[in-house]
C-alpha positions in Angstrom: 15.1 50.4 44.2 14.0 47.0 45.5 16.7 44.3 45.6 15.8 41.1 43.8 15.2 38.2 46.1 18.0 35.7 46.8 16.8 32.4 45.4 19.9 30.3 45.9 18.3 28.5 48.9 15.3 27.4 46.7 16.1 23.8 45.7 13.3 23.2 43.1 14.1 24.8 39.7 10.3 25.1 39.0 9.6 26.9 42.2 12.7 29.1 41.7 11.5 30.0 38.2 7.9 30.6 39.5 9.2 33.1 42.1 11.2 34.9 39.4 8.1 35.1 37.3 6.1 36.4 40.2 8.6 39.3 40.6 8.2 40.4 37.0 6.4 43.6 36.2 3.3 41.8 34.9 2.8 38.4 36.6 -1.0 38.7 35.9 -0.3 38.5 32.2 1.9 35.5 32.7 -0.9 33.6 34.5 -3.4 34.8 31.9 -1.4 33.4 29.0 -1.1 30.0 30.8 -4.8 30.0 31.8 -5.9 30.7 28.2 -4.1 27.5 27.1 -6.7 25.5 29.2 -4.1 23.0 30.3 -2.2 22.3 27.0 0.7 20.0 27.7 3.2 21.4 25.2 2.3 24.9 23.9 4.0 26.3 20.9 6.3 29.3 21.6 6.1 32.0 18.9 7.9 35.3 18.3 6.5 37.9 15.9 3.8 40.5 15.4 0.4 41.1 13.8 -1.3 44.4 12.7 -4.9 44.8 11.7 -5.8 48.0 9.8 -8.9 49.6 8.3 -8.6 49.2 4.6 -10.4 52.5 4.0 -8.9 54.8 6.5 -5.6 52.9 6.9 -6.0 53.3 10.7 -4.5 50.6 12.9 -7.4 48.8 14.6 -5.4 46.2 16.5 -1.8 45.4 16.9 0.2 42.9 18.9 3.9 42.1 19.4 5.2 39.2 21.3 8.0 41.4 22.5 5.5 43.2 24.7 4.8 39.9 26.7 6.6 39.5 30.0 8.4 36.5 28.6 8.9 38.0 25.2 7.0 35.2 23.4 3.5 34.2 22.6 2.2 30.8 23.8 -0.5 29.1 21.8 -2.0 25.6 22.0 -0.3 22.7 20.3 -3.6 21.4 18.8 -2.5 17.8 19.0 -5.4 15.4 18.6 -3.7 12.5 20.4 -4.8 12.1 24.0 -1.5 10.5 24.9 0.3 13.7 23.9 -2.1 16.4 25.0 -5.3 15.6 26.8 -6.5 19.2 26.7 -6.2 19.7 23.0 -7.5 16.2 22.3 -10.7 17.0 24.2 -11.2 20.0 21.9 -10.6 17.8 18.8 -12.9 15.2 20.1 -15.6 17.8 20.7 -15.2 19.1 17.2 -15.4 15.6 15.8 -18.5 15.0 17.8 -20.3 18.0 16.4 -19.1 17.2 12.8 -20.5 13.7 13.0 -23.6 14.8 14.9 -24.4 17.5 12.3 -24.3 14.9 9.6 -26.8 12.8 11.5 -29.3 15.3 12.9 -28.6 18.6 11.2 -27.1 21.9 12.4 -23.8 23.6 11.5 -25.3 24.5 8.0 -26.6 21.0 7.5 -30.3 20.6 6.9 -32.2 19.0 9.8 -34.0 16.8 7.3 -30.9 14.5 7.2 -32.3 12.7 10.2 -35.0 11.2 7.9 -32.5 9.9 5.4 -31.4 6.3 5.4 -28.3 6.1 7.7 -26.2 3.2 8.8 -23.5 2.6 11.3 -21.0 0.2 9.6 -18.1 -1.7 11.2 -15.5 -3.3 8.9 -12.9 -5.5 10.5 -9.5 -7.0 9.6 -9.2 -10.7 8.7 -7.6 -13.3 11.0 -3.9 -13.9 10.8 -3.9 -16.6 13.5 -5.9 -17.4 16.6 -5.5 -15.0 19.5 -6.6 -15.0 23.2 -10.1 -13.5 23.4 -13.2 -13.1 25.4 -16.3 -14.5 23.7 -19.8 -14.9 24.9 -22.6 -17.2 23.9 -26.2 -16.2 22.9 -27.1 -15.9 26.6 -24.2 -13.5 27.4 -22.2 -16.2 29.3 -18.4 -16.0 28.9 -17.0 -18.9 26.9 -13.5 -20.4 27.4 -10.7 -19.0 25.2 -8.8 -21.3 22.8 -6.3 -21.7 25.6 -8.9 -23.1 27.9 -9.1 -20.1 30.3 -11.7 -17.4 30.8 -9.8 -14.2 30.6 -10.8 -11.1 32.7 -11.3 -7.9 30.7 -8.0 -6.4 31.8 -5.9 -9.5 31.0 -2.8 -8.5 29.2 -2.7 -11.6 27.0 -6.0 -10.6 25.2 -5.3 -10.1 21.6 -1.9 -11.9 21.6 -1.5 -15.0 19.5 -2.2 -18.5 20.8 0.7 -19.7 18.8 3.2 -16.9 18.1 5.5 -19.1 16.0 2.8 -19.6 13.4 1.1 -16.2 13.5 1.2 -14.3 10.2 3.0 -11.1 11.3 3.9 -10.1 7.8 0.2 -10.3 6.7 -0.9 -8.3 9.7 1.6 -5.5 9.1 0.8 -5.4 5.4 -2.9 -5.3 6.1 -2.5 -2.3 8.4 -0.3 -0.6 5.8 -2.9 -1.0 3.1 -6.1 -0.5 5.2 -6.5 3.1 4.0 -6.3 2.0 0.4 -8.7 -0.8 1.1 -11.2 1.7 2.5 -10.9 3.9 -0.5 -11.6 0.9 -2.8 -14.6 0.0 -0.6 -16.2 3.4 -1.1 -15.7 3.0 -4.9 -17.2 -0.5 -4.9 -20.1 0.6 -2.6 -21.5 2.9 -5.4 -21.0 0.2 -8.0 -22.7 -2.4 -5.8 -25.6 -0.1 -5.0 -26.2 0.5 -8.7 -26.1 -3.3 -9.4 -28.4 -4.0 -6.5 -30.9 -1.4 -7.7 -30.5 -2.6 -11.4 -29.6 0.7 -12.7 -26.5 2.3 -14.3 -24.0 4.2 -12.3 -24.7 7.3 -14.3 -28.4 7.2 -13.4 -27.5 6.4 -9.8 -25.2 9.5 -9.5 -27.8 11.7 -11.1 -30.4 10.8 -8.4 -28.5 9.8 -5.3 -25.4 10.8 -3.4 -23.6 8.6 -0.8 -22.0 10.5 2.1 -19.9 9.0 4.8 -17.6 9.7 7.8 -15.3 7.1 9.3 -12.8 6.6 12.0 -10.1 3.9 12.5 -9.8 2.0 15.8 -7.1 -0.4 16.9 -8.1 -3.8 18.2 -6.2 -5.4 21.0 -4.5 -7.7 18.5 -2.8 -4.6 16.9 -5.0 -4.4 13.7 -7.2 -1.5 12.8 -10.8 -1.7 11.9 -13.2 1.0 10.8 -16.4 2.5 12.1 -18.3 4.5 9.6 -21.5 6.5 9.2 -23.0 6.1 5.7 -25.9 8.2 4.6 -28.1 8.5 1.5 -28.8 12.0 0.2 -30.5 13.4 -2.8 -28.6 14.5 -5.9 -27.9 18.0 -4.4 -26.6 16.6 -1.1 -28.1 16.9 2.4 -30.6 19.6 1.3 -32.5 17.1 -0.8 -34.2 13.8 0.1 -33.0 10.6 -1.5 -35.4 8.7 -3.8 -37.9 6.3 -2.2 -36.1 3.3 -3.6 -32.9 4.3 -1.7 -33.6 2.4 1.5 -31.6 1.1 4.4 -32.0 -2.4 3.1 -30.4 -1.4 -0.2 -27.6 0.2 1.7 -27.0 -2.9 3.8 -27.0 -5.1 0.7 -24.5 -2.8 -1.1 -22.2 -2.8 1.9 -22.1 -6.6 1.9 -21.3 -6.7 -1.8 -18.7 -4.0 -1.7 -17.0 -5.7 1.3 -16.6 -9.0 -0.6 -15.3 -7.3 -3.8 -12.8 -4.9 -2.2 -9.4 -6.5 -2.6 -5.8 -5.5 -3.1 -3.0 -7.7 -4.3 0.5 -7.2 -3.0 3.4 -8.9 -4.8 6.9 -9.3 -3.5 9.9 -11.5 -4.3 10.5 -11.9 -0.5 7.0 -12.8 0.6 5.2 -13.8 -2.5 1.7 -12.7 -3.4 -0.7 -11.5 -0.7 -4.4 -10.5 -1.0 -5.5 -7.7 1.3 -9.2 -8.0 2.0 -11.7 -7.4 4.8 -12.4 -9.8 7.6 -15.6 -11.9 7.8 -17.0 -9.9 10.7 -19.1 -7.0 9.4 -21.9 -5.1 11.1 -24.5 -2.8 9.5 -26.9 -1.3 11.9 -29.6 1.4 11.3 -29.2 4.7 13.0 -32.5 5.6 14.5 -34.0 8.6 16.4 -32.2 11.1 18.5 -31.2 10.0 22.0 -28.6 10.2 24.8 -26.4 7.6 26.4 -23.2 5.8 25.7 -22.6 3.3 22.9 -20.5 0.3 24.0 -18.9 -2.5 22.0 -21.7 -4.8 23.1 -24.8 -5.2 21.0 -27.4 -2.5 21.8 -31.1 -2.2 20.9 -30.7 0.9 18.7 -28.0 3.3 17.5 -28.9 6.9 18.0 -27.4 10.0 16.6 -25.8 11.1 19.9 -24.5 7.6 20.7 -22.8 7.1 17.3 -21.3 10.6 17.3 -19.9 10.2 20.8 -18.5 6.7 19.9 -16.7 7.9 16.8 -15.4 11.1 18.5 -13.9 8.9 21.3 -11.7 7.0 18.8 -10.7 10.1 16.8 -8.2 11.1 19.5 -6.6 7.7 20.0 -3.7 6.1 18.2 -2.2 2.7 18.6 -1.3 3.2 22.3 -4.3 1.1 23.3 -2.5 -2.0 21.9 0.5 -1.4 24.1 2.8 0.1 21.6 4.8 3.4 22.0 3.5 6.8 20.9 6.7 8.0 19.2 8.4 7.3 15.9 11.4 4.9 16.1 13.1 6.4 13.1 16.5 8.0 13.8 16.0 11.6 12.6 19.7 12.5 11.8 19.8 9.7 9.2 16.1 9.5 8.5 16.1 5.8 9.4 18.7 4.9 6.8 21.5 4.1 9.2 24.0 6.1 7.3 24.8 9.8 6.5 26.4 11.2 3.4 29.9 12.3 4.2 31.7 15.3 2.6 33.4 13.0 0.0 30.0 11.5 -0.9 30.8 8.2 0.8 28.2 6.8 3.2 29.3 7.1 6.8 27.6 5.1 9.6 25.2 7.3 11.6 26.8 8.0 15.0 23.4 8.6 16.6 22.0 5.1 15.9 25.2 3.2 15.2 23.9 2.2 11.8 20.6 0.7 12.9 18.4 3.6 11.8 16.5 3.3 15.0 16.2 6.2 17.5 16.0 3.5 20.2 16.5 -0.2 20.0 13.4 -2.2 19.3 14.5 -4.9 21.7 14.6 -2.4 24.5 11.0 -1.0 24.1 8.7 -1.5 27.1 6.1 -3.4 25.1 4.7 -6.9 24.9 6.5 -9.5 22.7 3.5 -9.6 20.3 3.7 -5.8 19.8 7.5 -5.9 19.5 7.3 -8.6 16.8 4.9 -6.4 14.8 7.2 -3.4 15.1 10.2 -5.5 14.1 8.3 -6.9 11.1 7.2 -3.5 10.0 10.8 -2.2 10.3 12.1 -5.1 8.2 9.4 -4.9 5.5 9.9 -1.1 5.2 13.5 -1.7 4.1 12.5 -4.0 1.2 12.7 -2.1 -2.2 9.2 -3.2 -3.2 7.7 -1.6 0.0 9.9 1.5 0.1 6.9 3.8 -0.8 5.0 2.6 2.2 7.7 4.0 4.5 7.0 1.3 7.1 10.1 2.1 9.1 8.6 5.5 9.8 5.3 4.0 10.9 6.6 0.9 12.7 5.5 2.3 16.0 1.9 2.5 14.5 2.3 -1.2 13.6 2.3 -0.3 9.9 -0.9 1.8 9.8 -0.2 5.1 8.1 -3.6 6.4 7.1 -5.8 9.1 8.5 -7.7 8.1 11.6 -10.8 10.1 10.7 -12.0 11.1 7.2 -15.3 12.1 5.6 -16.7 12.7 2.2 -17.0 16.3 1.1 -20.7 16.6 1.4 -21.2 14.8 4.7 -21.4 17.8 7.0 -19.3 20.8 8.1 -15.5 20.7 8.4 -13.1 21.0 11.3 -11.8 24.2 9.8 -15.2 25.7 9.8 -15.7 24.8 13.4 -12.4 26.4 14.3 -13.3 29.5 12.3 -16.5 29.9 14.4 -14.4 29.6 17.6 -11.9 32.2 16.3 -14.8 34.6 15.4 -16.2 34.2 18.9 -12.9 35.0 20.5 -12.6 38.2 18.3 -16.1 39.2 19.3 -15.2 38.7 22.9 -12.1 40.9 22.4 -14.2 43.6 20.7 -16.6 43.5 23.6 -13.8 43.9 26.1 -12.5 46.9 24.1 -15.9 48.5 24.2 -16.1 48.0 28.0 -12.7 49.7 28.3 -13.9 52.7 26.3 -11.6 51.9 23.3 -12.8 52.3 19.7 -14.3 49.2 18.1 -14.7 48.2 14.5 -18.0 48.5 12.6 -19.4 45.3 11.1 -19.2 46.9 7.6 -15.5 47.8 8.0 -13.1 45.9 5.8 -10.1 44.8 7.8 -6.6 43.8 6.5 -4.3 41.8 8.7 -0.5 41.5 8.2 1.6 39.3 10.4 5.0 37.7 10.7 5.7 34.8 13.1 8.7 32.6 13.9 8.6 29.3 15.7 10.9 29.3 18.8 10.2 26.1 20.7 7.6 24.0 22.4 6.7 23.6 26.1 6.6 25.8 29.2 9.2 27.4 31.4 9.6 25.4 34.7 7.5 28.0 36.6 4.8 28.1 33.9 4.5 24.4 34.1 3.5 24.7 37.8 0.8 27.3 36.8 -0.4 24.9 34.0 -0.6 22.0 36.5 -2.9 24.2 38.7 -5.0 25.0 35.6 -5.4 21.2 34.9 -6.3 20.5 38.5 -8.9 23.2 38.4 -10.4 21.9 35.2 -10.5 18.3 36.5 -12.0 19.5 39.8 -14.8 21.4 37.9 -15.5 18.3 35.8 -15.7 16.2 38.9 -18.2 18.5 40.4 -20.3 18.4 37.2 -20.3 14.6 37.1 -20.5 13.8 40.9 -22.2 16.9 42.2 -19.8 17.4 45.0 -16.1 18.6 45.3 -13.2 16.4 46.0 -12.4 15.5 49.6 
């Protein structure tokens, strides 16, 4: 019997754990599990089993137990869409979002290809001004104009988006606008149909009987910490993308309806502490026609035409981002033991000060966050507003790190195109087909396409993350993926 190696001289815990894994009975399976995660930063550790049987013969077709793994657990991807948390999974999410948006523009994924002939617009709705900020503006010739402070800021200047006069900046209005932006978008979609009917001089009932408005949108943070929305809006016939819209449903009618709906979409917020506030869109609004198919990258600068591929790529890019681009943190500041209240209920039903946050309700002090003063003030304002009774339903203390925004970053109407779930089902079916092909190559029995399968399973969450040795293997996988991407883009390997 071989004596296990003496690893006491190995200083690195990760390297020590990797050597221990290498001496297991099936190190190849360990590396295979890590490789199949494609560089996921924080995989989910599961324990359980699954059994697939033939409904007719009751014969077990496939079975799996996590106990059979060398580590006794199954690793699966975290699926986080946020690039700041997991770049690998966010790339998959961005790719799915790209195909979802692209299918609604040029067909495919069970969407009729005739949608490319429907009136389609790329719409940008912005937030209003809550005070002048440092900015980079150009004139009609493209020449950079001086900022309000008198300077011409470079693109990477950290003061961009921060107030020129912080003492008079309306932080309360900015946070409340972020908190209600999702509701304002919902109201905009309602008023869009009403405005379209009014513009076309017809009743809403007649409009709904002959036309359907489909859309997909994504939220993006501006440098000043406020969200604005990019949306694809499309006209369809009464039965959706399979039918053409009426001749009178033109891009010009869509542009006019967007302008009217933007002006009429308003929310009124009333509070004894801050008075009455009106939540409305900003003055800047862009409605551009989406033209023929094409390749390339869409930038924030004005371009000659918006193509299907450009718009889909642009929206997919922002579907994986949160507020980190504004300089805020990517984690909640709410103390979890007391749920942000600052107290816990004692055994005698009296409120005791939470020992984890010393009664502040904050997982970490706001004043100690490594952020700019402008961002810190927005976080502090969101935290304070969230504890007012009239804003309790907004749960702003939970979303203070998001500067008050608590809506979905990407949404779509039901009939716009396919769904993320459908795209994941296709990927799952492909993996099962690959597994069946591997069984056939190994001489194992495979299931007939007419066979009805029944799957039973039971899984328990254990933890998230890698073992130290597995983290080294995952780092190698990430390096290999980055190296492959570099070769594809540059045509030559790293030096």
